[in-house]
N, C-alpha and C positions, 0 to 999 in steps of 0.2 A: 736544410736551407740550401738555396742555390749556391753555385761555386763562388760567385762574387762576394758573398758574405764571408766565406772562409778567406778569400783573398784579402779583404779589408782587415779582418781580424788579425791575420798573420802580419800584415804590414804594420798595424798598430802595435802589436806585441813587439815587433822588431824595433820600432821607434822608441818605445818605452825602455826596452833593453839597452839601446844605444845611449839614451839619456842617463839612465841609472849608472851604467858602466863609466861613462865619461865623467859624470859628477863625482862618483866615488873615486875613480882613478886620479882625477886632478886633486881631490882633497888629500889623498894619501901620497901624492907625488909620484905615482907610477905611470901616469899617462900624460904626455905633453899637452898643453892647452891648444896647440895648433892642429891637433888631430880631430877637432870637433866635426869637420866635414866628413872625415872617414867614418867616425862613430855614428853620426846621425844619418848618413847615406848608406853606409855599408851594412849596418846592423839590420835595418828593415829588409834589405835584399837577402842577406844571409838567412834570416829567420823565415822569410817567405819560401825560399828554395828548400831549406832544411825541413820545415814542417810540411811542405808540400810533398817532399820525398817520403817522410814518415807517413803522411796520410795515404799516399799511394800504396805503400807497403801494407798498412793496416787494412785498407779497403780491399786490396787484392787477397789478403789472408782471409778476411771475412767472406768474400765471395767464393773463394776456393772451398772453405769449410761448408758453406751452404750447398755448393755444387756437389761435394762429396756426400753430404747428407741426402741430397736428392738421388744420387746414384745408388746409395745404399738402400734407400726406400724402394727405388725401382728394382733393385736386386731381390729384395724380400717379396715384392709383389710378383715378380717373375717366378720365383721359387714356388710360391703358393699356387700360381696359375699352372705351372708345370705339373705339380702334384694333382691339382684338380683335373687337368687334362688327361693325365694317366688314368685316373679313376673313371673318367668319362669314356675314354677309349675302351677300357676293359668292359664297361657296361654296354656300350654300343655294339662292340663285337659280339658279345654274348647274345644281345638282343637280336641282331641280324641273323646269326647262326641259328638261334632258336626258332625264329620266325620261318626261315627257309626249311629247316628240318620239319617243323610242325606242318608246313604246307605240302611238302613233297613226299615225306615218308609215308603218310597214310595212303596216298595214291599208289605208291609202289607196293605196299603191303596188300592192298586190295587186289592189285593185278596178280600178285603171287598166288593168292587164294583162288582167283578165277582161273588162272592157268592150270593149277593143280586139279581142279574139279571139272574141267571142260574138255570135250573132244573136238568140237568145232571152234577153232580159235580165231576165226576171221574178225569177230568183234573185239577180242582181246588185242589182236595185232593192231587194229585201227586205234584202240585206246592208247596203246603204247606210243604210236606215232603222234596222236593228238596231244598226249601229255608232253611230248617233246616240243611240238610246235606251238602249243597254246599256253603251256605253263612254264616248263623249264627254261626254254630259250628266252621268252620275254622277261622272265624274272632275272635271269643272269645279266641281260643287257641293262635292266633297270638298276640293279645293284652296282654294276660297273660304272654307269654314267652318273650316279648320284653325286652331287657336289656339295650339298649343305650338310656335310658330315658333323661339323662341330663348331660351336661359337665359343669365343673366349669367355671363360667364367669371370664374373665381376668380383674381384677380390681387392681388398684395401690393406695397407700396412700402416702401422702407427709411425708417427714421425720419429726419426732416429737422430741421434747426435753423434758426431765423429770426434774422436780424440786422437790427434796426431802426435806421435812420439818422436822426439828428436833423439836420434841414436848417435852417440859419439864413436861407436865402433864401425860405422859404415863409412866407406871412402867417398870422396867428392872429386868430381872432375874440376881441376884447378882452373882451367881456362874459362869455365862457365861463370866464375865469380868476378872476372876482371871487367867485362863490358866496356871496351875501350872508348867508343864514341860518346856514350852517355856520361861516363866518368869524366872525360875531358870537357864535355859541355858544361857539366855542373861546376867543376872547378873553375872554369873560365868565367862563368856567370857570377859566381860568388866573389871572384877576384876583381871584378870590374870596378867597384868603388875604390879599392886599394890602389889599383893601377892609375885611376884618375888623380888620386891624391899624391901618390909618390912619383909618377912619371909624367903627369900633366900633359903637355903636347905630344909626348911619345906614348901615351896610354894605348892607342890603337895598335901600334907596333908591338908593344910589350905583351898585350893580350893575344895577338896573333902568334908571336913566338911561343908564349906559354901554351896555347892550345895545340900548336903543331908539335912541340916537343913532347907534350903529354900523350897526344894521340899516337905518335910514332913509337914511343917507348912502350905504351900499353899494347899496341898492336903487335909489336915484336914479342913481348912477353906472352901474349895470347897464342902466337904461333909456336913459340918454344915449348909452352906447357900444355898444348892442345891435347896431348895424349897422356898427361901425367895425372894420376889419381893418388890422393893423400887422405889421411884421416883429418877430421875437422880442425884440430888444434894445429897440426903441421900446416894445413892449408891456410889457416888464418895468419900464421907467422910469415908464410911465403907471400901472402897478400900484402901484409905491411911492408915487406921488403920490396915488392914490385912497385907499390905506389910511392914509397920513399925514393926509389930509384927514379921514377917518373918525375917526382918533385926536383930531385937533383939535376936531371936532364934539363928541366925548365930553367933552373937557376943558371946552369952552364950556358944555355942558349941566350939568356938575357945578358950574361957577362960578355959573351962573344960579340954581342951587339952594342957593347958599352952602355948598357942600361942597368948596371948593378946599382942597387940602392942601399947596399950594406947588409950586414948580418941580420938585422931585424926583419926586413921583408922576406929574406931567404928562409928564416925559421918559420915564419907564418906560412909560406908556400909548402914546406915539408909537412907541417902540422895539418894543414888543410887537406893535402892529398891523402894522408893516412886516415883522416876522419872520413873522407869520401870512400876510401878503400874499405873501411870497416862497414860503412852503410851499405855499400854494394855487396859485400860479403854476406851480411845478414839478409838483405833482400833476395839475393840470388839463391842462397841456401834454402830459404823458404820456398822460392819459386821451384827449385829442383825437387824438393820434397813433395810439393803439391802436384807437380807434373807426374812424378812417379806414382803417387797415390791415385790420381785421376786415371792414369793409364791402366793401373791394375784393376780399378773398379770397372772401367769400360771393358776390359778384357773379360772380366767375370760376366758382365751383362751380355756381351756378345756371345759368350758360350751358352748362356741361358737362353738367349734368343734362338740360337742354333738348335738347342734341345727342344724348344717349343716347336720349331719348324719340323724337326725330326718326328716329334709326337704326331703332328698333323699328317706327315707322310706315312707314318706307321698305320694310322687309322685308314687312310686311303688305300694303302697296300693290302691290308687285311681284308677290306671289302672287295678289292680286286681279286684277291685269292679265292674268297668265297664264291665270287661270280665265275672265276675260272674253273673251280671244282664243279659247279653246276653245268657250265657250258662244255667242259671237257669230259671227265670220266663218267659223270652221271648221265649226261645226254647221250654220250656214246654207248653206254651200257643199255639204255632203254631202246635206242634206235637199232643197235646191233641185235638185241634180243628179238625185236619185231621182224627184222630181216631174216634171221635164222629160222624163226617159226614159220615165216611165209614161204620158205623154200620147200617145206614138206606139207603135203595135203593131210597126212595123218602123222603128226610128230610122235616120235618114239618116247618112251618113258625116260630114256637117258638124255634125250635132247631137252625135254621139259625140265629135268633136274639141273641140266647145265644152265638153262635160261634162268631158272629160279636162283641158282647160285650167283649168276651175274647180277641179278636184281638185289640179292642179299648183300653182295659186295658194295653195290651202289648205296644201299642203306647205311652200311658202315662208314662209307665216305662222308655221308650227310651228317654224321655225328660231330664232325669238325673237331675231333679231339686234338688234332695237331694241324696247323696250317703250314708246317715246314715242308718245303719241296723235297721230294724223294730224289734218289740218285738217278741220273739220266739212263743208265742201263736198266734200272727197274721200270722207268717210264716206258722205254721201248718195249720191254717185255709185257707190260700191262696193255699197251696199245695193240700189240700183236695178238695177245690172248683174247681181248675183247672182241676183235673182229675176225677171230678164227672161224672157219666155216663159211664166212661171207666174203672175205678178201684175203689173198695171200700177200703178206707184207715182208719184204726183204730189207735188211739194213746194212749199210756200209759206212760206219762212223769211225773216223780216225781217233787214235788214242789222245791226240792233242785236244780234241773237242771234249772228251771226258774229263781231261785234266783242267781245262779252263772253266768248265761248268761247275766242277767241284770246288775250284779255288774261288770263283766269283758266283755266289748264289743268285744274284740278280740276272746274270747272263744265263744261268741254268734255268731260271723261271721263264725267261723270254724264249729260249730254245724249246722248252717243253710246250709252251703255249702254241708256238708256231707249228710244231710237229702235230700236236693233237688236232688243231683246227684244220690243217691242210689235209690230213688223213681222213678226218670225219667228213669234210666237204667233198673230197674226191669220191667217197663211197656214197654219201647221202644224195648229193646233187649230180654227181657224174656217173653213178652206178659202176664204179671201178671194181674190178676183180683182182687186179694185180697192182701193187704199189712198191716202188723201190725208194728207200730213204738213203740219201748220202749227205754227209756233213764233214767239213774240214775247216781248218783254221788257215786263213790267208792274211798275212800282215796283221792288222788289228781287228779283223772281222771273222765271225763264224759264218761260213757260207753253207746254207742248207738247200738241198735240191730234193723235191718230191716229184718223182716221175710216175705216171699211172696211165692205165688204158681206158680211162673213163671218157665220157662225152664232154665236149667243151661247154662252159656255162652259157646260158642264154643271155644273162646280163653280166657285164663286166664289173659293175659296182652295185652296192646295196647298203642298207642300214644294218650291218651285221655287228658282231661282237667286237 
């Protein structure tokens, strides 16, 4: 129903309550007949505010439980999605590696056979270069630039229910239960009918003093206990003491203004403040528990979202590594073999064996048994060995570079890719015969310098790897 329905029901309930209490009280002689205004006006307002407060607490609790259930359902869905993505990543990596090996390996094996059985190698040399330019290079670029790696698997999770446990052994932040402004406002509103009956023309002044004394006292208590944590029972007793003190401060303020109406209203003020203190304690302890539960659930979901993101990154990185293997050592081995064979009109048996060994090593790399990046020293050795007989490569790499690439594998991968690409380009496109590699760490950068005696490139930019 709309809010107005609850509003009218609460007012009606309060009016019935006031009538019943007034009639029964006068029959038993415990309520003076002249209190009829207070009973018939005050009771509806009291019930309206009290039940509205309870309604807020209950509805907040229900909404929090529903929210936690949604978060838990989301967590289960994310866990299933993550497991599905892991399986999909493994499948796609195997599929890409298998397709690449199946496409390139037969070409290299055929070249090995042709080189072994031929004396005139011009055609074989051209086939090596053609394999690089028309097969290996385009394939490596296509794999590296592929963006539609994976789509989220559609998974669903059954609706879950959340059971929140109230733990008496956990400590509470005392200041969180006080809520000075709203506590003072509720007490003042509920006291309005009584103030009109008891203080008449001074009702506005009495309510202002009551509100101010309450607010100041509770704000002071909030400041004093802002860092105090107690177990729930101790915190509840302290809450009663704080609100009773606030009631006493209000009575004192009324007395100083010569508005004292005797012990009867004073007892009512103390009782009312302690009731509101209890209501605030119950409401805030639930709010604190809900907040902690929601925060924990959100942290779990954020971690799972991060894992999902890492899984996507892992797939992208593995594809990039496969492309790098193709574009780096495989392409370099094929091109270097062609250049070494071209340098001799009648290649010796030893040279042919050396070329075949390089091609066999390229085949081993294409098995993709491990996509882990090797040590930078090993990479430099591999580059030097691949291009031996074609280009003299000298290296001057500081110890700090070896240390940082070993400590941070991503930096190692980046350095390796730059070195391989720069050396290959200098030889293939610049016909370099001497290359000097220098690398050092400056501030937070790894600075790499590749100096060579090759020709300058015709085009400064292109659609490369």
